[in-house]
VOTOR-967397 format. One record per residue (C-alpha): residue number from 0; x, y, z; residue in one letter. Coordinates in pm, 1 decimal. Example, Ala and Ser with C-alpha at 12.3 -4.5 7.8 and 13.67 -1.06 7.14 Angstrom:
2
   seq         px         py         pz   type
     0     1230.0     -450.0      780.0      A
     1     1367.0     -106.0      714.0      S
//
This chain:
106
   seq         px         py         pz   type
     0    13331.7    12105.1     6735.2      M
     1    13288.6    12217.7     7099.0      P
     2    13512.4    12077.9     7369.0      Q
     3    13358.8    11846.5     7621.6      S
     4    13336.7    11963.5     7982.3      L
     5    13366.6    11600.6     8086.9      H
     6    13684.4    11427.6     7969.3      P
     7    13519.0    11082.9     7972.7      D
     8    13237.1    11192.2     7736.6      R
     9    13283.0    11317.6     7381.1      P
    10    13172.2    11669.2     7293.4      A
    11    12820.2    11702.5     7154.2      Q
    12    12697.2    11933.9     6886.8      H
    13    12508.4    12229.6     7047.3      P
    14    12173.6    12150.5     6880.9      D
    15    12180.3    11777.4     6963.5      V
    16    11983.7    11694.3     7277.3      H
    17    12007.3    11383.8     7484.5      D
    18    11638.2    11296.5     7518.2      D
    19    11688.0    10942.8     7643.4      V
    20    11426.5    10869.1     7907.0      A
    21    11568.1    10686.7     8205.3      H
    22    11320.1    10450.5     8362.9      Q
    23    11362.7    10271.2     8690.4      E
    24    11351.0     9893.9     8646.4      P
    25    11033.9     9712.3     8748.5      K
    26    11058.7     9562.4     9093.6      M
    27    10935.3     9220.1     9202.0      Y
    28    10824.8     9098.6     9544.5      R
    29    10963.3     8753.2     9626.2      V
    30    10719.6     8542.9     9828.2      V
    31    10754.9     8213.1    10014.9      L
    32    10445.0     7990.9    10026.6      H
    33    10330.8     7765.7    10308.9      N
    34    10311.9     7390.2    10272.4      D
    35    10250.1     7109.0    10520.2      H
    36    10597.3     6952.7    10500.4      Y
    37    10872.1     7216.8    10507.5      T
    38    10990.5     7278.7    10861.5      T
    39    10980.5     7622.5    11016.4      M
    40    11351.0     7596.4    11095.5      Q
    41    11434.1     7529.2    10730.3      F
    42    11234.8     7836.6    10621.9      V
    43    11430.4     8047.6    10871.9      V
    44    11757.7     7902.6    10739.3      E
    45    11655.5     7985.3    10379.7      V
    46    11570.9     8343.4    10476.3      L
    47    11906.8     8387.2    10648.0      I
    48    12116.7     8214.8    10380.5      A
    49    11953.9     8339.8    10061.0      I
    50    11787.5     8666.6    10160.7      F
    51    12048.0     8770.9    10422.8      H
    52    11783.8     8833.7    10689.1      K
    53    11869.7     8870.0    11055.8      A
    54    11740.7     8580.5    11269.7      A
    55    11460.6     8791.4    11420.9      A
    56    11341.5     8911.5    11077.7      D
    57    11365.8     8560.1    10935.9      A
    58    11153.2     8428.2    11222.1      T
    59    10890.0     8698.9    11168.5      R
    60    10868.5     8621.5    10795.5      I
    61    10853.9     8246.3    10867.4      M
    62    10559.4     8308.4    11101.1      L
    63    10384.0     8503.9    10824.0      D
    64    10437.0     8206.4    10593.4      V
    65    10301.8     7969.7    10857.8      H
    66    10004.1     8179.7    10974.2      R
    67     9906.8     8372.7    10659.8      K
    68    10012.1     8119.1    10397.2      G
    69    10279.1     8345.0    10248.9      R
    70    10558.4     8577.6    10352.3      G
    71    10746.5     8847.4    10165.4      T
    72    11122.1     8790.3    10152.3      C
    73    11214.6     9114.8     9976.9      G
    74    11170.2     9330.9     9667.8      V
    75    11424.5     9301.0     9386.3      F
    76    11480.5     9366.4     9018.8      T
    77    11360.0     9085.5     8791.0      Y
    78    11695.9     8910.8     8744.5      D
    79    11778.9     8912.8     9113.8      I
    80    11428.1     8795.3     9208.8      A
    81    11446.6     8504.0     8962.6      M
    82    11793.5     8409.2     9085.4      T
    83    11678.9     8403.9     9447.7      K
    84    11371.3     8196.9     9359.4      I
    85    11592.6     7946.1     9180.7      D
    86    11827.5     7932.5     9481.3      Q
    87    11532.2     7864.5     9715.9      V
    88    11401.9     7583.1     9494.3      H
    89    11747.6     7426.0     9458.5      Q
    90    11811.2     7435.4     9834.2      L
    91    11464.2     7298.8     9910.6      A
    92    11508.9     7017.0     9660.2      Q
    93    11849.3     6933.2     9806.1      K
    94    11688.5     6897.8    10150.5      H
    95    11381.9     6718.8    10007.6      E
    96    11131.7     6990.5    10099.2      F
    97    10852.6     7107.9     9865.8      P
    98    10901.1     7475.6     9958.3      L
    99    10769.7     7705.0     9685.8      K
   100    10878.3     8056.9     9613.1      C
   101    10739.5     8301.8     9355.9      S
   102    10759.7     8662.1     9238.0      A
   103    10491.4     8920.3     9177.2      E
   104    10528.6     9269.5     9041.3      E
   105    10565.6     9514.3     9328.9      A
//
């Protein structure tokens, strides 16, 4: 059996090929939706706390939510997007706001 050139990987037989296709994971856009009750300041706080946005970026996204009805918070893998959506809904519920957040395939 041939020796491996990489000590952390076992040697492979010369006529065995590694044909595993590596695909990038699907990405999801996380979106905040406008409502008539959630304050603009709370939306900014959510963007800073959950999405780690700078204050200026958070304000710009909040204005998109307010003026356009929706604002993109970021693009993430599925698990991260779903976690962030859950965090938004939990924080909104805690503060008694009906803020909605969703994901769409990017």
